[in-house]
C-alpha positions in Angstrom: 49.5 68.5 10.9 48.6 65.8 8.3 50.3 63.5 6.2 50.8 65.9 3.4 52.5 68.3 5.7 54.4 66.3 7.0 56.0 65.3 3.7 56.3 68.8 2.7 58.2 69.6 5.0 60.3 66.8 5.0 60.3 67.5 1.7 62.0 70.8 2.0 64.2 69.9 4.2 65.7 67.4 2.3 66.2 70.1 -0.7 67.9 72.7 1.5 70.6 69.5 2.3 70.8 68.9 -1.4 73.5 71.4 -2.4 76.0 70.0 0.2 75.9 66.7 -0.9 79.7 64.9 -2.2 79.0 64.0 -5.6 80.4 60.2 -4.5 77.3 59.9 -2.5 74.5 61.3 -5.3 75.8 58.6 -7.5 75.4 55.9 -4.8 72.0 57.3 -4.0 70.3 57.8 -7.2 71.8 53.9 -7.9 70.0 52.9 -4.9 67.0 54.5 -6.3 67.2 53.2 -9.5 67.5 49.5 -8.3 64.4 50.4 -5.8 62.9 51.4 -8.3 63.4 48.2 -11.1 62.6 45.8 -8.2 58.9 47.4 -7.3 55.8 45.4 -8.0 52.6 47.8 -7.8 50.0 46.1 -5.5 47.6 43.6 -7.5 43.9 44.6 -7.7 41.0 42.7 -6.3 39.3 41.4 -9.5 36.2 39.7 -8.9 35.8 36.1 -8.5 38.0 33.2 -7.9 41.5 33.3 -5.7 42.6 31.0 -7.3 41.2 29.8 -10.3 43.2 29.7 -13.8 46.2 29.8 -12.4 46.5 27.2 -9.8 47.4 24.3 -12.4 50.4 26.2 -13.4 51.8 27.2 -10.0 51.1 23.7 -9.3 52.9 22.1 -11.8 56.1 24.3 -11.7 56.3 23.9 -8.2 59.7 21.9 -7.3 58.0 19.9 -4.7 55.8 18.1 -7.1 58.1 16.7 -9.5 58.3 13.3 -10.6 60.4 11.7 -7.7 58.9 13.1 -5.5 55.3 12.1 -6.7 56.8 8.1 -7.0 57.7 8.9 -3.2 54.6 9.6 -2.2 53.0 7.1 -4.0 54.9 4.3 -2.5 54.9 6.1 0.6 50.7 5.9 0.6 50.2 2.4 -1.3 53.0 0.7 1.8 50.9 2.5 4.3 47.8 1.4 2.9 49.2 -2.5 2.3 50.2 -2.1 6.6 46.8 -1.3 7.6 44.9 -3.3 5.5 47.2 -6.9 7.2 47.0 -5.8 9.8 43.1 -5.7 10.1 43.1 -8.7 8.3 46.0 -10.5 11.2 43.0 -8.8 13.8 40.1 -10.1 11.9 41.5 -13.7 12.0 41.8 -13.3 15.8 39.0 -12.6 16.2 37.6 -15.4 14.2 39.7 -17.8 16.2 38.6 -16.6 19.9 34.9 -17.1 18.5 35.3 -20.4 17.3 37.9 -21.4 20.6 34.7 -19.8 22.4 32.0 -22.0 20.4 33.4 -25.2 20.1 34.9 -25.2 23.5 33.7 -27.2 27.0 32.4 -24.4 28.8 29.4 -21.8 28.3 29.8 -18.8 27.1 28.5 -17.3 30.6 31.3 -19.0 32.1 34.0 -16.3 31.0 32.1 -13.9 31.9 31.9 -14.7 35.3 34.6 -12.8 37.5 35.3 -15.8 40.2 36.1 -18.0 37.2 39.7 -15.8 36.0 40.7 -16.4 39.4 39.9 -20.0 38.7 42.0 -20.0 35.8 44.9 -17.9 37.5 45.1 -20.3 40.0 45.0 -23.5 37.8 47.7 -22.3 35.2 50.2 -21.7 38.4 
């Protein structure tokens, strides 16, 4: 049994019981069918080309997420994030410069800082 035969049998069964339907039920079925047909949209047909071309600007400009208030908040958030990142990088580079300057101007040679015994001596002498 294929789809056509099954559909034909279903139609026959529905037509057989059609005479026994009450008038109120018939009206409800008709109004439900009309409402369903009003909401029905045909499936979009495939078109050769980019799927979003030409329509993306309209959708973005009429979206509730892309209004001026949200864009301003996003801009402030991004600028503050960039500012904090820049500030942290400046502090880090200043710290590295201070460490380099203290290493170069100190009395000990740089090789002393690489010696593991020197680190133990520093800990003992600071206590």
